[in-house]
N, C-alpha and C positions, 0 to 999 in steps of 0.2 A: 263411318263404318261403324248397326245396329246394327242382342235380350238380347227377377233378378235379371240378367244380362241379356236383354234379349231374352218374356216368359208369360206364361199363362197358357191359355188354350192356343190351338193353332192360330186363331184369329185375334188374340189379344197380346198386348206386349208391354214389353218394356215400353223398349225403346219407345203406353201412353200415346203414341200417335196412331193408334189403330194398328198397329204400330208399324209405321213404315220407317223405322230407323234402324237405325241402327244399332247398332252395336250392342243392344244387348240387355233389355233388362227388367222388366217389372212383372210381376205375376198378375197384373190387373189391367183391364181396359179402363183406364182412368185418365181423363183429360184435364184434371185439375192441375194448376200450376205447381202445387206442392209435390205431387207425384212426378211431374215432368222435371222439376228441379232436382229431385233425388235421382232420377234416371240420368239426367245430364251430368250430375256429379260422377256417377259410375263411369259413364262414357268418357268423360274428360280424363279421369284417372287412368282408364285403360290406355288412352292415347299417350299419356306420359310414360307409362310402364312398358308399353309394347311398341314403341316407336320403331325399333329395328325390325321387329317381326312384321309390322305393317309395311315398312319400306321394302322388305323382300317381296311382298305381294305387288306393290306398285312397280317395282323393277321388272318382275315377271310379266306384268301387264305391258310394260313398255317394250319388252322384247317381242311381244305379239303385235303391238300397235305403236310404232315408234313416234309418230308425229301427228296425233289427232288435232284437228283444228277446232272441233266442237266435242264437248263432253257433257253427258247427262248423268247426274248422281241421283238415283232413285232411292228415296228414304234416307235423306242426308243426316238426320239426327243433329248432333251438335257440330257437325262439319269436319270431323277428323278426316274422313275420306275425301271430302271436298278440298280441304287444304292440301292433303297429300297429292291429290291429282293435279291441283294447280301448280304445285311446286315441281312435280315430276314432269309435267308437260307445260313449260313456261310460255309457249306460244298459243295455248288453247284457251278458248272461251268456255267457261264451265257454268252449267245451270244446276243449282242445288234444289231438288224437289222434296217436299215433305208435306204431310197433312197438318203438322203442328206449327202454328204461328209463333209460339214460344221458342221452339227450336230454331226456326228460320231467323228469328231476331238475333239469336246467339250466333248463327252462321254469319249473318250480315255484319255484326259487330266485330267478329273475328277477322273477317276479310278486310274490313276497314282498318283494323289495327295492324294487319300484315301488309297493308298497301296493295291489296289485290282487288279492290272494289271495281276497278275498271275491267277486270277479266272474269269476275265471278258474280253471278246474279242469283236471286232466289225466286222460287215459284211455289205457291201454296196449292196443293192438289191432293185429293184423296184418289189414289191410283186404282182403287176398287170401283169407283163410280165415275171417274173422269180421266182424262188423259191430256198431257201437255200438247199444245198445238205446235209440235216441232217435228221436223223431218230432216233427213240427210245427216244424222248424227254419227260422228266417227267412232265414238266410244260411249256405250251405255254401261254404267257401273251400278250394281245392285248388291250392296253389302248388308247382310243380316236383315234383309227386308222381304225377300220373296216368300219366306215361310209365314209371313203375316198376311199375305194376300188371300182373300176369300176364294178367288178363282185364278190361281197361278197360270193356268193354261191360257186364259184370256189375256193376262198381262204379258206373257211371253209372245203371244200373237201381236199385241200392240207394239212391243219392242221390235219385233221383226219388221214392222211397217215403219218404224221410226229410224232404223239404222240406214246409213248410207250403204251403197252397194258393196263397198270394201270395209264397212264398219265392223266393230267388234263389240260383243256383249261379254261382260265379266260379272259373274255371280259369285259372291263370297258368303259362306256360312260357317258359323262355329260348329265344329263336330260335337263338342261337349262344352258345357258351361265351365268357366274357369274353376280351378281348385287352388286352395291356399293352405290347407291345414295338414299337419302330419297325421298319420293314422292313429297314433296314440298320443292324446293330448296331455296325459299325466293325470287326468281326472275324467270321470264319466266313462262310459263304455267305449272302447276303441272302435273306430270305423264310423264316427259321426258323419263326416263329410260324404262318405260312400252312401250312407243311408239317406242323407239329404238329396243326393243326386239321383238315387233310385226313386225317391218320392217325386221329384220334379219331372223325371222321365216318364213316370206313370201318369202324371198329370198333363203330359204333352208339352211342357215348357221347351221352347226352342227346337221342337221337333221339325225335321225337314227330310224329304226324300233325297235320293240321288237325282239331281235335276237334269241329268243328261237326256233321259227319254222325253221329258216335257219340252226341253229346248229343241230337240230334234223334231218333235211333232209340230212345232211352230215354224218349221222350214229353215232351221239353222243347223249347221254341222259343228260338232265339237272340234275345236282347234287345239285344245289342251286342257288337262285336268291335273291338279297337284294339291297335295296336302302339306300345309306348313305348320310344323309344331313349334311351340315356344315353351320355355321354362326359364324363369329368372328369379334370383334372390337379391338382385341389386335394388337399391332404393327401398330399404326395408320399411321406412316410414310411410312411403307411398303405398307399398303392398298392404301394410296394416290398414291404411285409410280405405283402400279399395276393398279389402276383405270386410271391413266394418260396414261399408255401404252395401256391398253385395249380400252379405249374410243377413243384414237387417231386412232387406227386401225378401230374402228367402224365408227368414223367420216369420214374417207376416203372412207369406203365402202358404206356409206349411203348418199353420196352427192346428189343423185337423189331421194332418198326415203323420206327424212324428209322435213318439212316446213322450210322456211327461218328463222322463229323465233327459231325453235328448233336447227337448225345449228348454229345460233348466240349464243344460250345458251350454246351449247357444246363448242364453241370457247372461251367463257368467262371462262368456267370451265377449259379448257385446256391451257389457257394463264398463264404460270408460274409466271408472274409478275403482273397479274391483281388482283383486289380486290375480285373477285369471284373464284379465283384459287382453284383447288382441294386441294392443299397443305395447304391452309388456313382453310379448313373446319374441324370441330370437330365432324361431324355427319355421317362420312362414316363407312361402314361395308362391309364385303364380305360374300355373301350368295349364296347358290346353293346346288346341290346334284348330285350324281353319282349313276347309277345303275350298278350292277355287276352280270354277269352270270358265273357260273361254270359248266363244262360239262365233261363227260368221254365217252370213246368209248363204244358203246353198246356191251354187251357180247353175242356172238353167242352161 
């Protein structure tokens, strides 16, 4: 579960894989391993911090589709969603699909480490230009990936042809990029994070529509829709690490969008040895929400 967190233009990402991942995060369409490694760090930290939040979404999914035999994870990223699905549905065979070989190698290593290699396989595919040769899938999962597709309507149509007659599609999107900072940092002009988020919204980072109409136009009926909010102050060291990784990516992407004062404030926060370092703060939290759509094929 893929974009900073899942960002860039509509068709660039993070989540680096053109980006079909997940969960969230780079402002640049960059396939270099350095960029993907930085994105992977953010995604993995997310998984550690938001385990309970993500589990809520998995359980909601299980309430709609209790016993899928086959699962397709579209835009698997570092495999957070893949692992959650494999654990939530212990009898299922799971295929993790991503454009990035780098990310899929991480997924494969994780599954081997977790003893799940017999049930989880990986498949490299650019979903804008190709499609997995699979059909009769009981659960298609697309977390933070649909908004990176150049032609979402086409992808939804392919999904409808891939689902089993009683299959379920689940689409997950972050409503807003995560927030970490208090409004008043004690230095700089208050409202820094709000201005950062306004700038990335103007640039189209992580933007996505209400997917319900596009899902319905592809011949599927909405079976459920829900927004899951999260807010945590636990694990402050991990929050600081996540904020460091996320805001670093944001700092790079907003070079031309923020004032010199705001850029200087970000630099102070991101200086690991400075007196205003994120690691020194005791007032960080991680806040945000995701909306989830579930859909089934319309019965003729």
